DSSP file (Angstrom, degrees, kcal/mol; ACC not computed):
  #  RESIDUE AA STRUCTURE BP1 BP2  ACC     N-H-->O    O-->H-N    N-H-->O    O-->H-N    TCO  KAPPA ALPHA  PHI   PSI    X-CA   Y-CA   Z-CA
    1    1 A X              0   0    0      0, 0.0     2,-0.2     0, 0.0     0, 0.0   0.000 360.0 360.0 360.0 135.1   14.4  -22.7  -19.3
    2    2 A X        -     0   0    0      1,-0.1     3,-0.1     3,-0.0     2,-0.0  -0.502 360.0-116.2 -75.6 142.1   13.3  -19.3  -20.4
    3    3 A X        -     0   0    0     -2,-0.2    -1,-0.1     1,-0.1     2,-0.1  -0.348  39.8 -89.9 -71.7 161.2   16.0  -16.7  -21.1
    4    4 A X        -     0   0    0      1,-0.1     2,-0.3    -2,-0.0    -1,-0.1  -0.376  41.4-112.9 -67.7 148.1   16.1  -13.6  -19.0
    5    5 A X        -     0   0    0     -3,-0.1     2,-0.4    -2,-0.1    -1,-0.1  -0.637  31.5-126.3 -79.9 141.6   14.2  -10.6  -20.1
    6    6 A X        -     0   0    0     -2,-0.3     2,-0.3    59,-0.1    59,-0.2  -0.721  14.6-126.9 -92.3 139.1   16.3   -7.6  -21.2
    7    7 A X        -     0   0    0     -2,-0.4     2,-0.8    57,-0.1    57,-0.2  -0.632  25.3-116.9 -77.2 137.2   15.9   -4.2  -19.7
    8    8 A X     >  -     0   0    0     55,-2.5     4,-1.9    -2,-0.3     3,-0.5  -0.694  26.1-156.1 -74.1 111.2   15.4   -1.4  -22.3
    9    9 A X  H  > S+     0   0    0     -2,-0.8     4,-1.5     1,-0.3    -1,-0.2   0.810  88.5  58.4 -66.1 -30.9   18.5    0.6  -21.5
   10   10 A X  H  > S+     0   0    0      1,-0.2     4,-0.8     2,-0.2    -1,-0.3   0.895 109.9  44.6 -64.8 -37.4   17.1    3.8  -22.9
   11   11 A X  H  > S+     0   0    0     -3,-0.5     4,-2.7     1,-0.2     3,-0.5   0.867 107.6  58.4 -72.0 -36.4   14.2    3.6  -20.4
   12   12 A X  H  < S+     0   0    0     -4,-1.9    -1,-0.2     1,-0.2    -2,-0.2   0.823 106.3  49.7 -63.4 -31.0   16.6    2.6  -17.5
   13   13 A X  H  < S+     0   0    0     -4,-1.5    -1,-0.2    -5,-0.2    -2,-0.2   0.752 117.4  40.1 -78.1 -23.8   18.4    5.9  -18.1
   14   14 A X  H  < S+     0   0    0     -4,-0.8    12,-0.7    -3,-0.5     2,-0.3   0.781 115.2  44.1 -95.8 -30.7   15.2    8.0  -18.1
   15   15 A X  E  <  +A   25   0A   0     -4,-2.7     2,-0.3    10,-0.1    10,-0.2  -0.856  53.9 175.6-121.2 150.9   13.1    6.4  -15.3
   16   16 A X  E     -A   24   0A   0      8,-2.0     8,-3.6    -2,-0.3     2,-0.3  -0.960  28.0-114.8-144.1 163.0   13.8    5.1  -11.8
   17   17 A X  E     -A   23   0A   0     -2,-0.3     6,-0.2     6,-0.2     2,-0.1  -0.764  18.0-138.5-102.7 143.9   11.6    3.7   -9.0
   18   18 A X    >   -     0   0    0      4,-2.6     3,-1.4    -2,-0.3    -1,-0.0  -0.375  38.1 -96.8 -84.5 174.5   10.8    5.2   -5.7
   19   19 A X  T 3  S+     0   0    0      1,-0.3    -1,-0.1     2,-0.1    -2,-0.0   0.791 125.3  51.5 -63.9 -28.2   10.6    3.1   -2.5
   20   20 A X  T 3  S-     0   0    0      2,-0.0    -1,-0.3     1,-0.0    -3,-0.0   0.402 124.1-100.4 -91.8   3.1    6.9    2.8   -2.8
   21   21 A X  S <  S+     0   0    0     -3,-1.4    -2,-0.1     1,-0.3     2,-0.1   0.519  75.3 138.8  95.0   5.6    7.0    1.7   -6.4
   22   22 A X        -     0   0    0      1,-0.1    -4,-2.6    28,-0.0     2,-0.5  -0.464  55.2-115.3 -78.3 158.6    6.1    4.9   -8.2
   23   23 A X  E     -A   17   0A   0     28,-0.4    28,-3.0    -6,-0.2     2,-0.3  -0.852  29.5-162.6-101.6 127.3    8.0    5.8  -11.4
   24   24 A X  E     +AB  16  50A   0     -8,-3.6    -8,-2.0    -2,-0.5     2,-0.3  -0.822  12.6 171.2-109.8 144.2   10.2    8.9  -11.2
   25   25 A X  E     -AB  15  49A   0     24,-2.2    24,-3.0    -2,-0.3     2,-0.4  -0.977  35.8-104.6-148.0 159.9   11.6   10.9  -14.1
   26   26 A X        -     0   0    0    -12,-0.7    22,-0.1    -2,-0.3     2,-0.1  -0.725  42.0-118.4 -86.3 135.0   13.5   14.1  -14.9
   27   27 A X        -     0   0    0     18,-0.5     3,-0.2    20,-0.4     2,-0.1  -0.390  27.0-125.5 -73.5 150.5   11.3   16.8  -16.4
   28   28 A X  S    S+     0   0    0      1,-0.2    -1,-0.1    -2,-0.1     0, 0.0  -0.285  77.4  57.4 -88.2 176.1   12.0   18.1  -19.9
   29   29 A X  S    S+     0   0    0     -2,-0.1    -1,-0.2     1,-0.0    16,-0.1   0.746  74.0 100.8  76.4  29.6   12.6   21.7  -21.2
   30   30 A X        +     0   0    0     -3,-0.2     3,-0.1    15,-0.1     4,-0.1  -0.003  59.4  80.7-127.8  30.4   15.6   22.7  -18.9
   31   31 A X  S    S-     0   0    0      1,-0.3     2,-0.3     2,-0.1     3,-0.1   0.831  98.1  -9.3-104.6 -43.4   18.5   22.2  -21.4
   32   32 A X  S    S+     0   0    0      1,-0.2    -1,-0.3     2,-0.0     0, 0.0  -0.925 106.1  49.9-152.2 173.7   18.6   25.3  -23.6
   33   33 A X        +     0   0    0     -2,-0.3     3,-0.2    -3,-0.1    -1,-0.2   0.952  63.4 150.4  54.3  54.2   16.8   28.5  -24.5
   34   34 A X    >   +     0   0    0      1,-0.2     3,-0.7    -3,-0.1     8,-0.1   0.627  47.3  77.9 -90.9 -14.7   16.5   29.3  -20.8
   35   35 A X  T 3  S+     0   0    0      1,-0.2    -1,-0.2     3,-0.0    -2,-0.0   0.856  95.2  47.2 -67.8 -34.1   16.5   33.1  -21.0
   36   36 A X  T 3  S+     0   0    0     -3,-0.2     2,-0.3     2,-0.1    -1,-0.2   0.598  95.8  89.9 -83.6  -9.6   12.8   33.3  -22.2
   37   37 A X  S <  S-     0   0    0     -3,-0.7    -4,-0.0    -4,-0.2    -3,-0.0  -0.682  82.9-114.6 -89.1 141.0   11.6   30.9  -19.5
   38   38 A X     >  -     0   0    0     -2,-0.3     4,-2.3     1,-0.1     5,-0.2  -0.293  18.7-118.3 -72.2 157.3   10.6   32.4  -16.1
   39   39 A X  H  > S+     0   0    0      1,-0.2     4,-2.4     2,-0.2     5,-0.2   0.871 115.7  54.7 -61.3 -38.1   12.5   31.6  -12.9
   40   40 A X  H  > S+     0   0    0      2,-0.2     4,-2.0     1,-0.2    -1,-0.2   0.913 108.8  47.5 -62.7 -43.4    9.4   30.1  -11.5
   41   41 A X  H  > S+     0   0    0      2,-0.2     4,-1.6     1,-0.2    -2,-0.2   0.916 113.0  47.7 -65.0 -44.3    9.0   27.7  -14.4
   42   42 A X  H  X S+     0   0    0     -4,-2.3     4,-0.9     1,-0.2    -2,-0.2   0.875 110.3  53.0 -65.2 -37.8   12.7   26.7  -14.3
   43   43 A X  H >X S+     0   0    0     -4,-2.4     4,-0.6     1,-0.2     3,-0.5   0.900 109.5  48.2 -64.3 -41.3   12.6   26.1  -10.6
   44   44 A X  H 3< S+     0   0    0     -4,-2.0     3,-0.5     1,-0.2    -1,-0.2   0.818 107.0  57.0 -69.3 -30.1    9.6   23.8  -11.0
   45   45 A X  H 3< S+     0   0    0     -4,-1.6   -18,-0.5     1,-0.2    -1,-0.2   0.698  93.5  69.8 -74.1 -19.0   11.3   21.9  -13.8
   46   46 A X  H << S+     0   0    0     -4,-0.9    -1,-0.2    -3,-0.5    -2,-0.2   0.857  85.2  80.8 -66.1 -34.4   14.3   21.1  -11.5
   47   47 A X  S  < S-     0   0    0     -4,-0.6   -20,-0.4    -3,-0.5     2,-0.1  -0.407  91.0-102.8 -78.4 149.8   12.3   18.7   -9.4
   48   48 A X        -     0   0    0    -22,-0.1     2,-0.3    -2,-0.1   -22,-0.2  -0.362  33.0-132.3 -68.7 147.3   11.6   15.1  -10.4
   49   49 A X  E     -B   25   0A   0    -24,-3.0   -24,-2.2    -4,-0.1     2,-0.5  -0.694   8.4-135.1 -97.5 154.7    8.2   14.2  -11.9
   50   50 A X  E     -B   24   0A   0     -2,-0.3   -26,-0.2   -26,-0.2     2,-0.1  -0.951  23.8-124.2-110.3 126.7    6.1   11.2  -10.8
   51   51 A X        -     0   0    0    -28,-3.0   -28,-0.4    -2,-0.5     5,-0.1  -0.400  32.7-102.0 -69.1 142.7    4.6    9.3  -13.6
   52   52 A X    >>  -     0   0    0      1,-0.1     3,-1.7    -2,-0.1     4,-0.7  -0.326  31.3-114.3 -66.9 151.5    0.8    8.8  -13.5
   53   53 A X  H 3> S+     0   0    0      1,-0.3     4,-0.6     2,-0.2     3,-0.4   0.734 110.0  64.3 -64.1 -25.8   -0.4    5.4  -12.2
   54   54 A X  H 34 S+     0   0    0      1,-0.2     4,-0.3     2,-0.1    -1,-0.3   0.718 106.6  44.2 -72.9 -17.8   -2.0    4.4  -15.5
   55   55 A X  H <> S+     0   0    0     -3,-1.7     4,-1.5     2,-0.1    -1,-0.2   0.571  92.9  81.8 -97.0 -11.0    1.4    4.4  -17.3
   56   56 A X  H  X S+     0   0    0     -4,-0.7     4,-2.7    -3,-0.4     5,-0.2   0.887  85.8  57.1 -64.2 -40.7    3.4    2.6  -14.5
   57   57 A X  H  X S+     0   0    0     -4,-0.6     4,-2.6     1,-0.2     5,-0.3   0.900 106.3  48.6 -58.5 -44.1    2.3   -0.9  -15.6
   58   58 A X  H  >>S+     0   0    0     -4,-0.3     4,-2.1     2,-0.2     5,-0.9   0.889 112.6  48.4 -64.7 -40.1    3.6   -0.5  -19.1
   59   59 A X  I  X>S+     0   0    0     -4,-1.5     5,-2.8     3,-0.2     4,-0.9   0.943 115.8  43.1 -65.5 -48.1    7.0    0.8  -17.8
   60   60 A X  I  <5S+     0   0    0     -4,-2.7     7,-0.3     3,-0.2    -2,-0.2   0.911 120.7  39.8 -65.5 -43.3    7.4   -1.9  -15.3
   61   61 A X  I  <5S+     0   0    0     -4,-2.6    -2,-0.2    -5,-0.2    -3,-0.2   0.940 129.4  20.7 -76.1 -48.8    6.3   -4.8  -17.5
   62   62 A X  I  <5S+     0   0    0     -4,-2.1     3,-0.3    -5,-0.3    -3,-0.2   0.870 131.9  28.2 -92.9 -40.2    7.8   -3.9  -20.9
   63   63 A X  I  <<S+     0   0    0     -4,-0.9   -55,-2.5    -5,-0.9     2,-0.3   0.870 130.9  22.9 -96.5 -40.5   10.7   -1.6  -20.3
   64   64 A X    > < +     0   0    0     -5,-2.8     3,-1.6   -57,-0.2    -1,-0.2  -0.604  65.2 164.6-126.9  70.8   12.1   -2.3  -16.8
   65   65 A X  T 3  S+     0   0    0     -2,-0.3    -1,-0.1     1,-0.3    -5,-0.1   0.769  81.1  37.5 -64.5 -25.8   11.0   -5.9  -16.0
   66   66 A X  T 3         0   0    0      1,-0.2    -1,-0.3   -61,-0.1    -5,-0.1   0.187 360.0 360.0-108.7  16.7   13.4   -6.2  -13.1
   67   67 A X    <         0   0    0     -3,-1.6    -1,-0.2    -7,-0.3   -50,-0.1   0.462 360.0 360.0 -79.8 360.0   13.1   -2.7  -11.7
């Protein structure tokens, strides 16, 4: 019997799946040095990003096999 595949925990903390199987992630650049960034830019960074479809396979297969 094959052992279970392990989830890469670093990836599990960064990515999650939507109901339709897309990969969702938090956008970067909203942690510090915020004074020089425009309000519009900061507002857009608040929303979750959706990973492009060509990278989804690698995430699902290698990093989050049971996701």
